[in-house]
C-alpha positions as CSV (number, residue, x, y, z in Angstrom):
1,M,22.3,1.8,27.8
2,L,20.4,-1.4,27.1
3,P,18.9,-2.3,23.8
4,V,15.1,-2.2,23.5
5,F,13.4,-5.0,21.7
6,V,10.1,-4.4,19.8
7,F,8.1,-7.5,18.9
8,S,5.2,-8.0,16.6
9,I,3.4,-11.2,15.8
10,P,5.5,-14.4,16.2
11,A,5.8,-16.7,13.3
12,L,4.9,-20.4,13.1
13,A,7.4,-20.8,10.4
14,Q,8.3,-24.5,10.8
15,K,6.8,-27.6,9.3
16,E,4.2,-28.5,11.9
17,N,1.4,-28.3,9.3
18,N,3.1,-30.4,6.6
19,I,1.3,-33.7,7.0
20,W,-2.4,-34.0,6.6
21,Y,-4.7,-37.0,7.2
22,F,-8.4,-36.6,6.4
23,G,-11.5,-38.2,4.7
24,S,-11.6,-41.9,4.0
25,G,-7.9,-43.0,4.2
26,A,-6.7,-39.8,2.5
27,G,-3.6,-37.9,3.2
28,I,-1.2,-35.3,1.8
29,D,2.5,-34.7,2.4
30,F,3.8,-31.2,1.8
31,N,7.4,-31.7,2.8
32,S,8.7,-31.7,-0.8
33,G,7.2,-28.3,-1.4
34,S,4.3,-29.8,-3.5
35,P,1.4,-31.9,-2.3
36,V,2.0,-35.7,-2.5
37,A,-0.9,-38.1,-1.8
38,L,-0.6,-40.4,1.2
39,T,-2.6,-43.6,1.5
40,N,-1.3,-45.1,4.7
41,G,-3.6,-43.3,7.1
42,A,-6.0,-44.9,9.6
43,L,-8.5,-42.1,9.6
44,F,-12.0,-42.6,8.2
45,T,-14.1,-39.5,9.1
46,T,-17.1,-37.7,7.7
47,E,-16.0,-34.2,8.6
48,G,-13.6,-32.7,11.1
49,C,-10.0,-33.8,11.8
50,A,-6.6,-32.5,12.9
51,S,-3.0,-33.5,12.5
52,I,0.4,-32.2,13.5
53,A,4.0,-32.8,12.7
54,D,7.3,-31.8,14.4
55,T,9.3,-28.8,13.3
56,A,11.1,-31.0,10.7
57,G,7.8,-32.1,9.2
58,N,7.7,-35.6,10.7
59,L,4.3,-36.8,11.6
60,L,3.5,-36.9,15.4
61,F,-0.2,-37.8,15.5
62,Y,-3.7,-37.1,14.1
63,T,-7.3,-37.4,15.2
64,D,-10.9,-37.2,14.1
65,G,-11.8,-35.8,17.6
66,V,-12.8,-39.2,18.8
67,T,-9.7,-41.4,18.3
68,V,-6.0,-40.3,18.3
69,Y,-3.6,-42.1,16.0
70,N,0.2,-42.0,16.5
71,K,2.9,-41.7,13.8
72,V,2.8,-45.4,13.0
73,H,-1.0,-45.2,12.4
74,S,-1.9,-47.2,15.5
75,V,-4.4,-46.0,18.2
76,M,-2.4,-43.9,20.7
77,T,-2.3,-45.2,24.3
78,N,-5.5,-44.0,26.0
79,G,-6.4,-42.3,22.7
80,I,-10.0,-43.6,22.5
81,G,-13.2,-41.9,23.6
82,L,-12.5,-38.2,23.0
83,L,-15.7,-36.3,23.0
84,G,-15.4,-34.7,19.6
85,G,-17.6,-35.8,16.8
86,N,-16.3,-37.3,13.6
87,S,-19.3,-35.6,12.0
88,S,-18.5,-32.2,13.6
89,S,-17.4,-29.6,11.2
90,E,-14.3,-28.8,13.2
91,S,-14.2,-31.7,15.5
92,S,-10.7,-30.9,16.8
93,I,-7.6,-28.8,16.7
94,I,-4.2,-29.5,18.1
95,V,-2.3,-26.8,20.0
96,P,1.3,-27.1,21.5
97,L,1.6,-26.2,25.1
98,P,3.7,-23.0,25.3
99,G,7.2,-23.7,26.7
100,S,7.0,-27.5,26.1
101,S,8.4,-29.6,23.3
102,T,6.4,-32.7,24.2
103,L,2.9,-31.7,25.4
104,Y,0.0,-31.0,23.1
105,Y,-3.6,-30.0,23.8
106,I,-6.4,-31.4,21.6
107,F,-9.5,-29.2,21.8
108,T,-12.7,-31.0,20.6
109,T,-16.3,-30.1,19.7
110,P,-19.2,-32.6,19.5
111,N,-21.7,-33.3,16.8
112,Q,-24.7,-30.9,16.4
113,G,-24.0,-28.8,19.5
114,S,-24.5,-31.6,22.0
115,V,-24.1,-31.3,25.8
116,D,-20.6,-32.9,25.5
117,G,-19.4,-29.4,24.8
118,L,-15.9,-28.0,24.3
119,N,-13.3,-30.3,25.9
120,Y,-9.5,-30.6,25.9
121,S,-7.3,-33.7,26.2
122,V,-3.5,-33.7,26.6
123,V,-1.0,-35.8,24.7
124,D,2.5,-36.3,26.1
125,M,4.9,-37.3,23.3
126,S,7.7,-38.2,25.6
127,L,5.8,-41.3,26.6
128,Q,5.6,-44.7,24.9
129,G,9.0,-44.4,23.3
130,G,8.0,-41.3,21.4
131,L,4.7,-42.6,20.2
132,G,2.8,-40.5,22.7
133,E,0.1,-41.1,25.3
134,V,-3.1,-39.3,26.1
135,T,-2.6,-38.3,29.8
136,V,-5.7,-36.1,30.3
137,L,-9.0,-37.0,28.7
138,N,-12.1,-34.9,28.1
139,S,-11.7,-31.9,30.5
140,L,-14.8,-29.9,30.0
141,L,-14.5,-26.1,29.3
142,H,-18.0,-25.2,28.2
143,A,-21.3,-26.7,26.9
144,P,-23.2,-26.6,24.7
145,I,-20.8,-25.6,21.9
146,G,-21.2,-25.5,18.1
147,E,-19.1,-27.4,15.7
148,K,-16.5,-24.6,15.6
149,V,-13.1,-24.2,17.1
150,C,-10.0,-22.4,16.0
151,A,-6.7,-21.1,17.4
152,T,-4.1,-18.4,16.9
153,P,-1.0,-17.2,18.7
154,H,-1.4,-14.6,21.5
155,S,0.2,-11.2,20.9
156,N,2.8,-11.9,23.6
157,G,4.4,-14.4,21.2
158,T,4.2,-17.3,23.6
159,D,0.6,-18.2,24.4
160,Y,-2.4,-19.2,22.2
161,W,-6.0,-18.2,22.0
162,I,-8.5,-21.0,21.4
163,V,-11.9,-19.6,20.3
164,A,-15.2,-21.4,20.0
165,H,-18.9,-20.4,19.5
166,E,-21.7,-21.4,21.8
167,Y,-24.5,-23.4,20.1
168,A,-27.8,-21.5,19.4
169,T,-26.5,-18.1,20.8
170,D,-24.4,-15.2,19.8
171,V,-21.6,-15.9,22.3
172,F,-17.9,-16.4,21.5
173,Y,-15.6,-18.0,24.1
174,S,-11.9,-17.2,24.0
175,Y,-9.6,-19.4,26.2
176,Q,-5.9,-18.5,26.7
177,L,-3.5,-21.4,26.7
178,T,-0.3,-20.6,28.7
179,S,2.7,-22.7,29.9
180,A,0.6,-23.4,33.0
181,G,-2.3,-24.8,30.9
182,V,-5.8,-23.5,30.0
183,N,-7.0,-20.4,31.8
184,L,-10.4,-21.6,32.8
185,V,-11.9,-18.1,32.9
186,P,-12.7,-17.3,29.2
187,V,-13.2,-14.0,27.5
188,I,-16.9,-13.9,26.7
189,C,-18.3,-11.8,23.8
190,N,-21.9,-11.5,22.9
191,I,-21.7,-10.3,19.3
192,G,-23.0,-11.0,15.8
193,L,-25.8,-13.3,14.9
194,V,-27.5,-16.0,16.9
195,H,-26.3,-19.2,15.4
196,N,-29.4,-21.1,14.3
197,G,-27.3,-24.1,13.1
198,Y,-24.0,-25.8,13.8
199,H,-22.5,-26.8,10.4
200,G,-19.6,-24.7,9.0
201,Y,-16.1,-23.5,9.8
202,L,-14.6,-20.8,12.0
203,K,-11.2,-19.5,10.9
204,F,-8.5,-16.9,11.8
205,T,-6.6,-14.8,9.3
206,P,-2.9,-15.8,9.2
207,D,-2.0,-12.7,11.2
208,G,-4.7,-13.5,13.8
209,T,-6.5,-10.2,13.7
210,R,-9.8,-11.3,12.1
211,I,-12.2,-14.2,12.3
212,G,-14.6,-15.5,9.6
213,L,-17.3,-18.1,10.0
214,A,-20.1,-19.8,8.2
215,V,-23.3,-21.5,9.5
216,G,-24.6,-23.7,6.7
217,E,-28.2,-24.4,7.8
218,A,-28.9,-20.7,8.3
219,N,-27.0,-19.4,5.3
220,E,-25.0,-17.2,7.7
221,I,-21.6,-15.7,6.9
222,E,-19.8,-13.3,9.3
223,L,-16.5,-11.5,9.7
224,F,-15.1,-10.0,12.9
225,D,-12.1,-8.3,14.3
226,F,-10.0,-10.1,16.9
227,D,-7.7,-8.6,19.5
228,R,-4.8,-10.9,20.1
229,T,-4.0,-9.2,23.4
230,T,-7.4,-9.3,25.1
231,G,-9.2,-12.1,23.2
232,I,-12.1,-9.8,22.4
233,V,-14.2,-10.4,19.2
234,S,-15.6,-7.1,17.8
235,N,-16.9,-5.2,14.7
236,P,-19.1,-7.8,13.1
237,I,-19.8,-7.7,9.3
238,T,-22.9,-9.7,8.5
239,F,-23.4,-11.0,5.0
240,P,-26.8,-11.4,3.3
241,T,-28.3,-14.9,3.5
242,T,-28.5,-15.3,-0.3
243,Y,-25.5,-17.6,-0.2
244,S,-26.8,-21.1,-0.1
245,Y,-25.3,-23.4,2.6
246,P,-21.9,-21.8,3.3
247,Y,-19.6,-24.3,4.9
248,G,-15.8,-23.7,4.4
249,V,-14.1,-20.4,5.1
250,E,-10.5,-19.4,4.7
251,F,-8.2,-16.3,4.2
252,S,-5.4,-15.6,1.8
253,P,-1.8,-15.6,3.0
254,D,-1.6,-11.8,2.9
255,N,-4.8,-11.4,4.9
256,S,-6.6,-9.5,2.2
257,K,-9.1,-12.0,0.7
258,F,-11.9,-13.9,2.4
259,Y,-13.0,-17.1,0.8
260,V,-16.3,-18.9,1.4
261,A,-17.2,-22.3,-0.1
262,L,-20.9,-23.2,-0.7
263,S,-21.7,-26.8,-0.2
264,G,-24.2,-26.8,-3.1
265,V,-27.3,-27.8,-1.2
266,G,-30.0,-26.6,-3.5
267,S,-27.6,-24.8,-5.8
268,T,-24.3,-25.2,-7.6
269,A,-21.3,-25.7,-5.3
270,G,-18.8,-22.9,-5.6
271,I,-16.2,-20.7,-4.0
272,Y,-16.7,-16.9,-3.5
273,Q,-13.9,-14.4,-2.9
274,F,-14.4,-11.2,-0.9
275,D,-11.9,-8.3,-0.8
276,M,-11.3,-7.3,2.8
277,L,-9.4,-4.2,1.6
278,A,-12.5,-2.9,-0.2
279,G,-13.3,-0.4,2.5
280,S,-16.6,-0.3,4.4
281,P,-18.5,-3.4,5.4
282,A,-20.9,-2.8,2.5
283,A,-18.0,-2.5,0.1
284,I,-16.5,-5.8,1.4
285,I,-19.8,-7.6,0.9
286,S,-20.4,-6.2,-2.5
287,S,-16.9,-7.2,-3.6
288,G,-17.9,-10.9,-3.6
289,Q,-17.4,-12.8,-6.8
290,L,-17.6,-16.4,-7.8
291,I,-14.0,-17.7,-8.5
292,G,-14.7,-21.4,-9.0
293,T,-17.3,-24.1,-9.2
294,S,-17.2,-27.9,-8.7
295,T,-18.7,-30.8,-10.6
296,N,-19.4,-32.3,-7.2
297,Q,-22.6,-31.1,-5.5
298,Y,-21.0,-30.8,-2.1
299,M,-18.0,-28.6,-1.5
300,G,-16.6,-28.9,2.0
301,P,-14.0,-27.0,3.9
302,L,-11.2,-24.7,2.7
303,Q,-7.7,-25.0,4.3
304,L,-4.6,-22.8,3.7
305,G,-1.7,-25.1,3.0
306,P,1.9,-24.7,4.0
307,D,2.7,-23.9,0.3
308,G,0.5,-20.8,0.5
309,K,-2.3,-22.3,-1.6
310,I,-5.9,-22.9,-0.4
311,Y,-7.2,-26.5,-0.7
312,S,-10.8,-27.5,-1.0
313,A,-12.3,-30.8,0.1
314,R,-14.9,-32.3,-2.3
315,Y,-17.2,-34.8,-0.7
316,Q,-16.8,-38.4,-1.7
317,T,-14.4,-37.7,-4.6
318,G,-10.8,-38.8,-5.2
319,Y,-9.6,-35.2,-5.7
320,V,-8.9,-32.1,-3.7
321,G,-9.3,-28.7,-5.4
322,V,-6.9,-25.8,-5.0
323,I,-6.8,-22.0,-5.3
324,D,-3.3,-21.5,-6.7
325,N,-2.9,-17.8,-6.1
326,P,-5.2,-16.8,-3.3
327,N,-3.7,-13.3,-2.9
328,A,-4.7,-12.5,-6.5
329,M,-8.0,-10.6,-7.2
330,G,-10.9,-12.4,-8.8
331,L,-10.4,-15.1,-11.3
332,A,-6.7,-14.5,-11.3
333,C,-6.6,-16.6,-8.1
334,N,-7.0,-19.6,-10.4
335,Y,-9.2,-22.3,-8.9
336,N,-8.5,-25.9,-10.1
337,D,-11.2,-28.4,-9.1
338,T,-9.1,-31.5,-9.6
339,A,-5.7,-30.3,-8.5
340,V,-4.6,-33.2,-6.2
341,F,-5.3,-36.8,-7.0
342,L,-5.6,-38.8,-3.8
343,N,-4.3,-42.0,-5.3
344,G,-7.4,-44.1,-4.6
345,A,-8.4,-42.5,-1.3
346,M,-11.5,-40.4,-0.9
347,S,-12.0,-36.8,0.3
348,S,-14.9,-36.0,2.5
349,F,-16.3,-33.0,4.3
350,G,-13.1,-32.3,6.3
351,L,-9.5,-31.1,6.0
352,P,-7.1,-30.9,9.0
353,N,-8.0,-28.0,11.3
354,Q,-4.7,-26.2,12.1
355,I,-3.2,-23.1,13.6
356,P,-2.6,-20.6,10.8
357,R,1.0,-20.3,9.8
358,F,2.5,-16.8,9.8
359,D,5.4,-17.3,7.5
360,F,3.3,-16.4,4.4
361,I,3.4,-12.7,5.4
362,P,6.3,-10.5,6.6
363,V,6.3,-9.4,10.3
364,A,8.2,-6.2,11.2
365,I,10.4,-6.5,14.3
366,F,13.4,-4.4,15.2
367,T,15.7,-3.5,18.1
368,A,17.9,-0.5,18.9
369,D,19.7,1.5,21.6
370,N,16.9,4.0,21.7
371,H,18.2,6.5,24.3
372,I,21.1,8.5,23.0
373,C,23.0,11.7,23.4
374,P,22.9,14.7,21.1
375,G,25.2,14.4,18.2
376,T,25.4,10.6,18.5
377,C,24.0,7.9,16.3
378,A,21.8,4.8,16.7
379,D,22.2,1.4,15.0
380,F,19.1,-0.7,14.3
381,T,19.0,-4.5,14.2
382,N,16.3,-5.9,12.0
383,L,14.6,-9.0,13.4
384,S,11.7,-9.0,10.9
385,Q,10.4,-12.4,9.7
386,N,9.7,-13.5,6.2
387,A,10.6,-10.2,4.6
388,T,12.7,-9.6,1.5
389,S,12.9,-5.8,1.4
390,Y,12.7,-2.9,3.9
391,I,11.9,0.8,4.0
392,W,12.9,2.7,7.2
393,T,12.0,6.3,8.0
394,F,13.7,8.3,10.7
395,P,12.1,11.7,11.2
396,G,14.5,14.2,12.7
397,A,17.6,12.1,11.9
398,N,20.4,12.1,9.3
399,P,19.8,10.1,7.1
400,G,16.0,10.2,7.4
401,L,15.5,7.2,5.1
402,S,17.1,3.8,4.6
403,I,16.5,0.6,2.6
404,D,19.2,-1.3,4.4
405,A,18.3,-4.4,6.3
406,N,20.1,-3.1,9.4
407,P,20.6,0.7,9.2
408,T,23.6,2.0,11.1
409,Q,24.8,5.5,12.0
410,I,21.4,7.1,12.1
411,C,22.4,10.3,13.8
412,Y,20.4,12.8,15.9
413,N,21.6,16.3,16.8
414,I,18.6,18.0,18.5
415,P,17.3,16.8,21.9
416,G,13.7,15.4,21.8
417,Q,11.7,12.2,21.0
418,Y,11.4,10.8,17.5
419,S,9.3,8.1,15.8
420,V,10.7,5.2,13.7
421,T,8.8,3.4,11.0
422,L,9.8,0.1,9.4
423,I,7.9,-1.4,6.4
424,A,8.8,-5.0,5.8
425,T,7.7,-6.5,2.5
426,N,7.6,-9.8,0.6
427,S,5.6,-11.0,-2.4
428,N,2.7,-11.8,-0.1
429,G,2.4,-8.3,1.3
430,S,3.9,-5.9,3.8
431,D,3.8,-5.2,7.5
432,T,4.3,-1.7,8.9
433,L,5.5,-1.1,12.4
434,T,5.6,2.5,13.7
435,L,6.9,3.3,17.2
436,P,5.9,6.8,18.2
437,N,8.6,8.6,20.3
438,F,10.8,5.5,20.1
439,I,14.1,7.4,20.0
440,T,14.9,9.7,23.0
441,V,17.7,12.2,22.5
442,Y,18.8,13.5,25.8
443,P,19.2,17.3,26.5
444,Q,22.6,18.8,25.8
445,P,25.0,18.2,28.8
446,S,26.3,21.3,30.6
447,P,29.3,22.9,28.9
448,Q,32.7,22.1,30.3
449,G,35.9,24.1,30.9
450,I,39.2,23.8,32.8
451,M,40.7,26.4,35.2
452,Q,44.2,26.2,36.5
453,S,45.3,27.1,40.0
454,G,49.0,26.4,40.5
455,D,49.4,22.7,39.7
456,T,45.7,22.0,40.1
457,L,43.5,21.7,37.1
458,I,39.8,22.2,37.9
459,A,36.8,21.2,35.7
460,N,33.3,22.6,35.9
461,Q,31.4,20.9,38.6
462,G,27.9,19.3,38.2
463,A,28.7,16.2,36.2
464,V,28.3,12.7,37.5
465,S,31.8,11.4,36.7
466,Y,35.1,12.7,35.2
467,Q,38.1,11.2,33.5
468,W,41.3,13.1,32.9
469,F,43.7,12.4,30.0
470,Y,47.4,13.5,29.5
471,S,48.3,14.0,25.8
472,G,45.3,11.9,24.9
473,V,46.2,9.0,27.2
474,L,43.8,8.1,30.0
475,I,45.2,8.8,33.5
476,P,44.3,5.8,35.7
477,G,42.4,6.9,38.8
478,A,42.1,10.5,37.7
479,T,38.3,10.6,38.1
480,D,37.5,13.6,40.2
481,Y,36.6,17.1,38.9
482,F,40.1,18.3,39.7
483,Y,43.5,16.9,38.9
484,V,46.9,17.9,40.4
485,S,49.4,17.9,37.5
486,T,52.8,16.4,38.1
487,Q,54.1,17.0,34.7
488,S,53.8,19.7,32.1
489,G,51.9,19.2,28.9
490,N,48.4,19.1,27.5
491,F,45.4,17.8,29.5
492,N,41.8,17.1,28.7
493,V,38.8,16.0,30.8
494,V,35.7,14.1,29.7
495,A,32.7,14.8,32.0
496,T,29.6,12.5,32.0
497,D,26.2,13.7,33.0
498,A,23.3,11.7,34.6
499,N,22.1,10.6,31.2
500,G,25.4,9.2,30.3
501,C,26.1,12.0,27.8
502,E,29.8,13.2,27.6
503,V,31.3,16.6,27.1
504,E,35.0,17.3,26.8
505,A,37.3,20.3,27.6
506,A,41.0,20.7,27.1
507,I,43.9,22.8,28.5
508,F,47.2,23.1,26.8
509,D,50.8,24.0,27.7
510,V,50.3,23.4,31.4
511,I,53.5,24.0,33.4
512,A,53.7,21.8,36.5
513,N,55.9,22.1,39.6
514,T,56.1,25.8,39.4
515,S,58.0,27.9,42.0
516,P,56.2,29.1,45.1
517,L,53.7,31.9,44.9
518,S,55.5,35.3,45.0
519,F,54.8,37.5,48.0
520,G,56.6,40.5,46.6
521,E,60.3,40.4,47.4
522,V,59.7,39.3,51.0
523,A,59.2,35.5,50.6
524,G,57.8,32.7,48.6
525,V,54.5,31.1,49.7
526,R,53.0,27.6,49.1
527,L,49.3,26.8,49.6
528,F,48.4,23.1,50.1
529,P,46.6,20.9,49.9
530,N,44.5,22.3,47.0
531,P,41.7,21.2,47.0
532,V,41.4,21.0,50.8
533,N,39.2,18.9,53.0
534,D,40.0,19.7,56.6
535,E,43.1,21.9,57.1
536,L,44.6,24.5,54.7
537,T,48.4,25.0,55.1
538,I,50.1,28.3,54.2
539,Q,53.9,27.8,54.2
540,F,56.4,30.6,53.8
541,D,59.9,29.7,52.7
542,H,61.3,31.6,55.7
543,A,60.0,33.5,58.7
544,I,58.6,37.0,58.2
545,S,58.8,39.7,60.8
546,D,55.7,41.7,61.6
547,E,52.1,40.6,61.2
548,I,50.5,38.8,58.3
549,Q,46.8,39.5,57.7
550,I,44.8,36.6,56.2
551,E,41.4,37.1,54.5
552,I,39.3,34.5,52.7
553,Y,36.3,35.4,50.5
554,N,33.7,33.1,48.8
555,T,32.7,33.5,45.2
556,G,30.0,36.0,46.2
557,G,32.6,38.3,47.6
558,Q,31.7,37.7,51.2
559,K,34.5,37.5,53.7
560,V,34.3,34.1,55.5
561,Y,37.6,34.2,57.4
562,S,39.9,36.8,58.8
563,S,42.9,36.7,61.1
564,V,46.2,38.3,61.9
565,E,49.2,36.0,62.4
566,E,52.9,36.2,63.5
567,T,55.4,34.2,61.4
568,D,58.7,35.4,62.9
569,M,58.9,32.2,64.8
570,N,56.9,29.7,62.7
571,P,56.7,30.0,58.9
572,I,53.8,27.6,58.7
573,L,50.2,28.7,59.3
574,K,47.2,26.4,59.6
575,I,43.5,27.3,58.8
576,D,40.6,25.1,59.8
577,A,38.6,24.7,56.6
578,R,36.0,22.2,57.8
579,N,33.3,24.8,58.2
580,F,33.8,26.2,54.7
581,A,31.1,25.3,52.1
582,S,32.3,23.3,49.1
583,G,33.5,25.4,46.2
584,F,36.0,28.1,45.2
585,F,37.5,30.6,47.6
586,C,39.9,33.6,47.3
587,L,42.8,33.8,49.8
588,K,44.3,37.2,50.3
589,L,47.5,37.8,52.3
590,N,48.5,41.3,53.4
591,H,52.0,42.2,54.8
592,G,52.6,45.9,55.1
593,S,52.3,47.3,51.6
594,K,52.6,43.9,50.0
595,S,49.7,41.6,49.2
596,L,49.1,38.2,47.4
597,T,45.8,36.9,46.2
598,T,45.2,33.3,45.0
599,K,42.4,30.7,44.8
600,F,41.8,27.3,46.4
601,I,39.0,24.8,46.4
602,K,37.1,23.3,49.4
603,Q,35.9,19.8,48.6
């Protein structure tokens, strides 16, 4: 039986998000585990930007949606003239092509919902000695589009979804990026508010199951569910328009908190936290509380960092704010308005737009041989990501509970189907994976027994395969339902049914090479071969005068053969068995007042 693998959400658990370039010459390096200011960047942008590193955290390239800069901070070959806008809220996002280690897609949005629309360009990092080159420029997907674009992994663990919102409508467009490129037929969802503005961010939760957005000019804030399998946006939650000019949105690493930054146009800039576990949409909305304010009038985007903290851009200041504990409720999340000094560079209205990392939260994954026989046990292999502790439940099994990382000897005695649940946990939360009817325990195989007929040992028929053993040692080639013993001793047979389930029977003190069957005092008789295919031989040890009556009966007691033979000249009789059905038969020999009854098998 082959192992069955069950997968949940894949993790982006490397260091692709560790280098940021943004604002006016600003940058941050997270490779040490803490943010370190960078001042060597070539980027000077008002709002949107994107950057990406390799899996070791080494910079590859970055962009403002208009110009692409390579890792030595020079303009990449053909990296000019992308149709994003450096004053677009989310001017760009960089997504790796599934299955490739060198190709990256840059999705761009223009300023103020212009007709330039949503485009993609392609970077090939294998060119120009590893500095990269833009090989496809401005391939249009849809227009007009708002200043919003985000991405998340597909549920298949390989592809990505790229989601954008049409300008001045209520339409979401979800594009699937596969190893073959962009599927040009999007998933279209008319849902939520008509966007009467373009400023503001669109973000996925780290687990990719929800989307939040803000439209600054219209004071609009919305939450939606997202299906990572179908690309469908659903179940809108619409917030009241009492929040002045919402711009940045972000989610906590454990997916439980929704943060919205107000830019401060006409009010004090600040960040609000909403509890997405509060219950109903009304309860989520009413859970909002102000967790931090800024001395700067304009507070820009929020961005979840690779260290699990949420960073806040502050327009035209030399600092970036941070929410230190974004999983914590209320003021316990601890907002610091001047957390990161940019070492002389300036923040603006943008931080790098990136695919959310999944390594903040545990992801439950496991594998097992999930089709077993009664009275046998299953072993589970835990492939969960980012978890530190585990709780398994196995209804109908012994044991029924385990906290081992890789439970073994989980045994099932009763045929049926059984669910398995794994809860994988770390300090950021837990992920529960329940597989209904995951374990199949096959029906009990048919009982087995052994009958002896002379030197022939006969097992119950009906199994798929057999294996005979002598004194516990396998007999090579003894794989039929019968075995002709050539030596005395103890024998056993293991029969396997169509489900691969085994049942065993044994017979002891077998005596082989016995003397011929006794026919009274007249003669000895041998019957062979047994089992028989074509011709059954009856051999007397000497000729017998007078007639021998032969009768053969099937297991139902019906006579299937009868004849009278003379053996005074020939002590060997032949019976054609080809027309006999397969199974057991009773042979009866009558000679005068003497008779002999024995059994044989027709194959």
